C-alpha positions as CSV (number, residue, x, y, z in Angstrom):
1,M,-86.3,-151.2,-101.4
2,S,-84.8,-152.0,-98.0
3,I,-81.3,-153.0,-97.1
4,K,-81.3,-155.3,-94.1
5,Y,-77.8,-156.5,-93.6
6,K,-74.8,-156.3,-91.3
7,N,-71.7,-154.8,-92.7
8,N,-68.1,-154.3,-91.8
9,D,-68.4,-150.5,-91.7
10,V,-68.1,-148.4,-88.6
11,C,-69.9,-145.3,-87.4
12,A,-68.5,-142.2,-89.0
13,D,-68.7,-140.3,-85.7
14,C,-67.4,-142.7,-83.1
15,S,-66.2,-145.8,-85.0
16,A,-68.7,-148.2,-83.4
17,P,-69.1,-151.3,-85.5
18,D,-72.1,-152.2,-87.7
19,P,-73.9,-148.9,-87.9
20,D,-77.7,-149.1,-88.5
21,W,-78.4,-145.6,-89.6
22,V,-77.5,-143.2,-92.4
23,V,-77.1,-139.4,-92.5
24,V,-78.4,-139.1,-96.1
25,N,-77.2,-135.5,-96.7
26,R,-73.7,-136.4,-95.4
27,G,-73.3,-139.8,-97.0
28,L,-72.3,-141.3,-93.6
29,Y,-73.3,-144.4,-91.7
30,I,-73.8,-143.9,-87.9
31,C,-74.6,-146.0,-84.9
32,D,-77.7,-145.9,-82.7
33,E,-76.2,-143.7,-80.0
34,C,-74.9,-141.1,-82.5
35,C,-78.2,-141.2,-84.3
36,S,-80.0,-140.0,-81.2
37,I,-77.6,-137.0,-81.2
38,H,-78.1,-136.3,-84.9
39,R,-81.9,-136.3,-84.4
40,S,-81.5,-133.5,-81.8
41,L,-79.7,-131.3,-84.4
42,G,-82.8,-131.1,-86.6
43,R,-83.5,-132.3,-90.1
44,H,-81.9,-129.1,-91.6
45,I,-78.6,-130.4,-90.3
46,S,-79.0,-134.2,-90.4
47,Q,-81.4,-136.2,-92.6
48,I,-81.6,-139.5,-90.8
49,K,-82.8,-142.8,-92.3
50,S,-82.6,-146.4,-91.0
51,L,-80.7,-149.0,-93.1
52,S,-83.5,-151.4,-92.5
53,A,-86.2,-149.0,-93.8
54,E,-87.7,-148.8,-97.3
55,W,-85.4,-146.8,-99.6
56,C,-85.8,-145.1,-102.9
57,P,-83.2,-147.1,-105.0
58,I,-81.7,-143.9,-106.4
59,T,-81.2,-142.3,-102.9
60,L,-79.7,-145.6,-101.8
61,N,-77.3,-145.6,-104.7
62,M,-76.3,-142.0,-104.0
63,V,-75.6,-142.8,-100.3
64,R,-73.6,-145.9,-101.2
65,T,-71.5,-144.0,-103.8
66,L,-70.7,-141.2,-101.3
67,H,-69.8,-143.8,-98.7
68,Q,-67.6,-145.7,-101.0
69,A,-65.8,-142.4,-101.8
70,N,-64.9,-142.1,-98.1
71,V,-66.6,-138.7,-97.8
72,N,-66.1,-138.7,-94.1
73,T,-62.7,-137.3,-94.8
74,L,-64.5,-134.1,-96.1
75,W,-66.3,-133.6,-92.8
76,E,-63.2,-134.4,-90.7
77,H,-60.5,-132.9,-92.9
78,A,-59.1,-130.5,-90.2
79,L,-58.9,-133.1,-87.4
80,S,-55.4,-133.9,-88.4
81,D,-54.5,-130.2,-88.1
82,N,-52.4,-129.5,-85.0
83,K,-54.4,-126.3,-84.4
84,I,-57.6,-128.3,-83.9
85,H,-57.5,-129.7,-80.3
86,K,-60.4,-132.1,-80.9
87,K,-60.3,-135.8,-80.5
88,K,-62.7,-138.1,-82.2
89,P,-64.7,-140.1,-79.7
90,T,-64.6,-143.9,-79.3
91,P,-67.7,-146.2,-78.9
92,K,-67.1,-146.3,-75.1
93,D,-66.9,-142.6,-74.6
94,P,-69.7,-141.0,-72.6
95,L,-72.7,-139.5,-74.5
96,P,-71.9,-135.8,-73.7
97,L,-68.4,-136.2,-75.2
98,K,-69.9,-137.7,-78.4
99,E,-72.5,-134.9,-78.5
100,D,-69.9,-132.2,-78.2
101,F,-68.0,-133.7,-81.1
102,I,-71.0,-134.3,-83.3
103,R,-72.3,-130.7,-82.8
104,A,-68.8,-129.4,-83.7
105,K,-68.5,-131.7,-86.7
106,H,-72.0,-131.3,-88.2
107,R,-73.6,-128.1,-86.9
108,Q,-70.6,-125.9,-86.7
109,Q,-68.8,-127.8,-89.5
110,S,-65.5,-127.1,-87.6
111,F,-63.5,-129.7,-89.3
112,I,-64.6,-129.4,-92.9
113,L,-62.2,-128.7,-95.8
114,K,-62.5,-124.9,-96.1
115,S,-62.5,-123.0,-99.3
116,S,-61.1,-119.6,-100.1
117,D,-63.4,-119.2,-103.1
118,T,-66.3,-116.7,-103.1
119,R,-69.9,-117.9,-102.9
120,E,-70.3,-117.0,-106.6
121,D,-67.2,-119.1,-107.5
122,L,-68.6,-122.1,-105.5
123,N,-72.0,-121.7,-107.2
124,Q,-70.4,-121.8,-110.7
125,Q,-68.2,-124.8,-109.7
126,L,-71.3,-126.6,-108.6
127,H,-73.1,-125.7,-111.9
128,S,-70.2,-127.3,-113.8
129,S,-69.6,-130.3,-111.4
130,V,-73.1,-131.8,-111.6
131,R,-72.7,-132.6,-115.3
132,T,-70.0,-135.1,-114.3
133,S,-70.1,-138.3,-112.3
134,N,-67.9,-136.8,-109.5
135,L,-70.5,-136.9,-106.8
136,E,-68.1,-136.4,-103.9
137,T,-66.9,-133.2,-105.6
138,S,-70.4,-131.8,-105.7
139,L,-71.0,-132.7,-102.1
140,R,-67.8,-130.9,-101.1
141,I,-68.8,-127.7,-103.0
142,L,-72.3,-127.9,-101.4
143,A,-70.8,-128.3,-98.0
144,Q,-68.6,-125.3,-98.6
145,G,-71.6,-123.1,-99.2
146,A,-72.7,-123.4,-102.8
147,D,-76.4,-122.8,-103.5
148,P,-78.2,-125.8,-105.0
149,N,-80.7,-123.3,-106.4
150,Y,-78.1,-121.1,-108.1
151,Y,-79.2,-119.6,-111.4
152,H,-76.3,-119.2,-113.8
153,P,-76.9,-115.8,-115.5
154,E,-74.9,-116.7,-118.7
155,K,-76.0,-120.3,-119.1
156,G,-79.6,-119.5,-118.1
157,S,-80.1,-122.6,-116.0
158,Y,-79.9,-124.2,-112.5
159,P,-77.7,-127.1,-111.4
160,L,-80.6,-129.4,-111.5
161,H,-81.2,-128.6,-115.2
162,V,-77.6,-129.4,-115.9
163,A,-77.6,-132.7,-114.1
164,A,-80.9,-133.7,-115.7
165,K,-79.7,-132.8,-119.2
166,A,-76.3,-134.6,-118.7
167,G,-78.0,-137.8,-117.4
168,Q,-76.4,-137.6,-114.0
169,I,-79.2,-139.1,-111.8
170,L,-77.1,-139.3,-108.7
171,Q,-76.1,-135.7,-109.0
172,A,-79.8,-134.8,-109.4
173,E,-80.6,-136.8,-106.3
174,L,-77.8,-135.0,-104.3
175,L,-79.2,-131.7,-105.4
176,L,-82.7,-132.7,-104.4
177,T,-81.3,-133.8,-101.0
178,Y,-79.9,-130.3,-100.5
179,G,-83.1,-128.6,-101.4
180,A,-82.9,-128.0,-105.2
181,D,-86.3,-127.0,-106.5
182,P,-87.5,-129.4,-109.2
183,R,-90.0,-126.7,-110.3
184,A,-87.3,-124.2,-111.3
185,I,-87.6,-122.9,-114.8
186,D,-84.6,-122.2,-117.1
187,N,-84.3,-119.5,-119.7
188,K,-86.1,-121.8,-122.2
189,G,-89.1,-122.2,-120.0
190,N,-88.3,-125.8,-119.0
191,I,-88.3,-127.5,-115.6
192,P,-85.5,-130.0,-115.0
193,A,-87.8,-133.0,-115.7
194,I,-88.4,-131.6,-119.2
195,C,-84.7,-131.2,-119.8
196,A,-84.2,-134.9,-118.8
197,K,-87.1,-136.0,-121.1
198,L,-85.8,-134.0,-124.1
199,S,-82.3,-135.5,-123.6
200,G,-83.7,-139.1,-123.4
201,H,-83.1,-139.7,-119.7
202,K,-86.4,-141.4,-118.8
203,D,-85.2,-142.4,-115.3
204,I,-84.3,-138.9,-114.3
205,D,-87.5,-137.5,-115.8
206,E,-89.6,-139.9,-113.7
207,R,-87.6,-139.3,-110.5
208,L,-87.9,-135.5,-110.9
209,N,-91.6,-135.7,-111.5
210,D,-92.0,-137.9,-108.5
211,S,-90.0,-135.4,-106.4
212,M,-92.5,-132.6,-107.2
213,Y,-95.4,-134.6,-105.7
214,E,-93.9,-136.2,-102.6
215,V,-96.3,-134.5,-100.2
216,L,-99.3,-135.5,-102.4
217,D,-97.9,-139.1,-102.6
218,V,-97.6,-139.3,-98.8
219,L,-101.2,-138.1,-98.5
220,S,-102.3,-140.7,-101.0
221,M,-100.4,-143.5,-99.3
222,Y,-101.8,-142.3,-95.9
223,V,-105.4,-142.5,-97.2
224,F,-105.4,-145.1,-100.0
225,G,-102.2,-147.1,-99.6
226,R,-101.1,-146.2,-103.1
227,K,-99.9,-143.2,-105.0
228,A,-101.0,-141.6,-108.3
229,E,-99.2,-142.4,-111.6
230,H,-97.6,-139.1,-112.3
231,K,-96.3,-140.2,-115.6
232,N,-99.9,-140.2,-116.7
233,E,-100.3,-136.6,-115.5
234,V,-102.4,-137.6,-112.5
235,L,-101.6,-135.5,-109.4
236,I,-103.5,-137.2,-106.7
237,I,-106.0,-140.1,-106.4
238,P,-109.6,-138.7,-106.1
239,F,-111.0,-139.4,-102.6
240,D,-113.7,-142.0,-102.4
241,P,-114.7,-143.0,-98.8
242,N,-115.9,-146.3,-100.1
243,D,-112.5,-147.2,-101.6
244,E,-111.5,-150.6,-100.3
245,C,-107.9,-149.4,-100.0
246,V,-108.6,-146.6,-97.6
247,K,-106.1,-147.1,-94.8
248,Q,-107.0,-148.2,-91.3
249,E,-105.9,-146.4,-88.2
250,S,-103.1,-148.9,-87.6
251,D,-101.3,-147.8,-90.7
252,Q,-101.4,-144.1,-90.0
253,Q,-98.3,-143.7,-87.8
254,G,-96.0,-144.8,-90.6
255,A,-97.5,-142.2,-92.9
256,I,-97.2,-139.5,-90.3
257,Q,-93.5,-140.4,-89.9
258,K,-92.9,-140.2,-93.6
259,M,-94.6,-136.8,-93.7
260,Q,-92.3,-135.5,-90.9
261,Q,-89.3,-136.4,-93.0
262,L,-90.3,-134.3,-96.0
263,P,-88.4,-131.0,-96.8
264,N,-90.2,-127.8,-96.2
265,Y,-90.3,-126.7,-99.9
266,L,-92.6,-129.6,-100.7
267,F,-95.2,-128.3,-98.3
268,A,-95.1,-124.9,-100.1
269,L,-95.7,-126.8,-103.3
270,Y,-98.6,-128.6,-101.7
271,T,-100.3,-125.3,-101.0
272,E,-99.9,-124.3,-104.6
273,V,-101.1,-127.6,-106.1
274,I,-104.2,-128.2,-104.1
275,P,-106.1,-125.2,-105.7
276,L,-105.2,-126.7,-109.1
277,I,-106.7,-130.1,-108.1
278,V,-109.8,-128.4,-106.9
279,E,-110.2,-126.6,-110.3
280,Q,-109.8,-129.8,-112.2
281,E,-112.4,-131.6,-110.0
282,Y,-115.0,-128.9,-110.1
């Protein structure tokens, strides 16, 4: 799904009109110039996506929900504090001034709403928050330092299990965006997708299953122009050099770009899954 439209929104970092980019893990719309600065920060800080690109509908819904909740106030909470001598740049300000502000806002997180809670407290708050629809609350807790892969010693589960069981697909998407592991196993031996399936949440079950095979899907799209049907327990399309759908060189750049956008944990999964595929084939 793509969203090709002009809107009345402004860039979250400099207030330029009609932003064309999104910082997915921040829930913010940004302009072309600020986007170039965000890219220099690295994907571990800013996950950038174009508003005119193809979007996963669930990711798109998550970003829109955060944007409509005005989450920029989270990232700029302390700007109104007299002790913070920082001024938000305008569209006409020079690039170095914008870069200084964006690095302070997003890399150092100098203006974020601080919390006096311990890391353990934040982790348990996240574990509880993701069973609700309050997406902006979970984002705040994550921004303040909660671990998306926190294992609750008493409940015996991870936040992703809780969101999956509660049917909170946008919470699950937010956790995935922040690096939650869809392969994590709870005290009953279940991964989050199984929790969703047992609770009757087919959409979350399918999304979590897809999230486990994103690297393999990109490889399949790169070679064949289609991906495997994971709901039928197919991991990857078997390679056939005579397949009419084998992609031509002209399509390879898009696949490479998609590969570069994938989080690191998926590449670790890829190294684990390939030997299993080889075993199945031979």
